[in-house]
C-alpha positions, 0 to 999 in steps of 0.5 A: 486541517481537513476532516476525514470522511469515513464510509465512502463507497468504492465498487469493484468486480474483480478482486485479482485485477481491479486497481484503485490507483488514480495515477497513471504515469506517461511512460518514456519507454517500456521496460524491455531487454535494454533496461539496465537493472544494475548500474556500474557507475560508481557515482550512481551507487554512491548517491543511491546509498546517500539518498536511501540511508541519509534522506529517504529512510529518515524522511519516510520514517517521520511521515510514517509515524506522523501521518499514519501512526505506524506501529510494528509488532513482531519486528524480532521475527525479521531481525532473526533472519540472517542474510537475504529474505523476501518480505510479502505484504498486502497492498492497501496503502500508497506507502505500504512499501515504505512501511515495510522497508523503513519501519520493519526492515531498517537498517536492511537495504531493501529493493522493491518489485514494482510496476514499470510505471514507477521507473519511467515517470518523468523527472523522478525515474532516476530517484525511484531507481536509486531507491531500489525499484525493480520493475517487472517487465512486460517483455518476456525477453527482458524477464531474464534480466529481471530474474538475474537482478532479483537473484543477485540482490538476494544472494548478496543478502539484500531484502526484497519487498513484494506485494503479491496482490499486485494492485492497490486497494487503499484501506481495504480490510480483507486479503485478496487472493494472489498467485504463488508466482512471486514466491519462487523468488524465495524458493529458488534462492533458498531464503525465507519468506517473511509475511507482513500484514498492514492492519488499521486502528481507529484514530483516537484523541482530540483530532480523531475526526481529522486523521486517517486510520492508524497503521499497525504492521504485523510481522510474522515468523519467517517461512523457510523452503523445504529441502528436497522439494521442487521450487514450484511446490515450495512456492505454493506451500510458502504462498499458502502459509503467508496467505493464512497469516495475512488472513488471520491478521486481517480480522484484527482491523478496527476501521476502514476508510472506504466501503468496498462493494462488489458488483456484477458489472464492469466498473472503472476503478481508476476514476473512483477515487478521483471522483470522491476527491472532487465530490468532497471539494464540491461538498465543502464549497457548497457548505461554505457558500450556503453558510455565508448566504445564510449569514448575509440574509439573516445575520448572526441569527441564521436559521439552523437549516443553513448550518445543519444541511450537511449534518446528517452526512457528517453524523453518519461519518462520525458513527462509522468512525465509532462503530469500526469496520465498514466492510461488514455493513455491505457484505460482498456478494 
């Protein structure tokens, strides 16, 4: 079991467009007008049902509970919705879409609006599609097919999961500004927008130094579109209410794994997480080698230098874990 280091710094310059994922798929082909969002193959539909309900949901539920300690507050708000709806969540974890459709929405059948990378990864692209991925096309000619698929799912009473922030910021404790564009899915189909906010709790117990922040899902009351109002106006109003709910919930965060610091210059956000992982491995290796060297030279009575060299950094991490939110230590410019 590896120790979790809190307070590592990540730098950004643009809240709307910076993306902190360190993964980039090799696309087989772009999502164009030839991409089929609906499969008429009965075998595909059968195995999609089996994969979703009998494999993915149980496995992801266990992962969410054990690895992230997920709790759901306000689930009754979602259960009160009859028929289709659209869930809007902040994008602060690689599994936050699973938090929504497994922990909050189950047993509803959910479909996730996602990046085209997800459906064109070698080997797993068919599995991702079976699980309900609806990629946003880069081709304007294909957008008609995408809209038709989204509208069709909602009219059938299915649930759509959308991350309006679009780009992932792991363990971020704020809410980034997002447009009202995706709220037209709910406004046009006259279904409610259900706000969901992922917030983080401080890990507790004997193994707290080895656990990432624990997750709490806050499910808000459904936001319904108003009658006799244009789709654009409804989308804007629904966006404002969802953003307000998320902002209020974000103040309940107790801890942050990373310290996000705004800079004026352009930064390469995609490589930062990978660099942190490499640095942690190198640090652990250096600590182990230094300790072994001390034992070889001095035996069991090695000077404290060989065991305490990294204690200052370790103490800083433990102090960060105790004090809570780290973003306040480095206020945004």
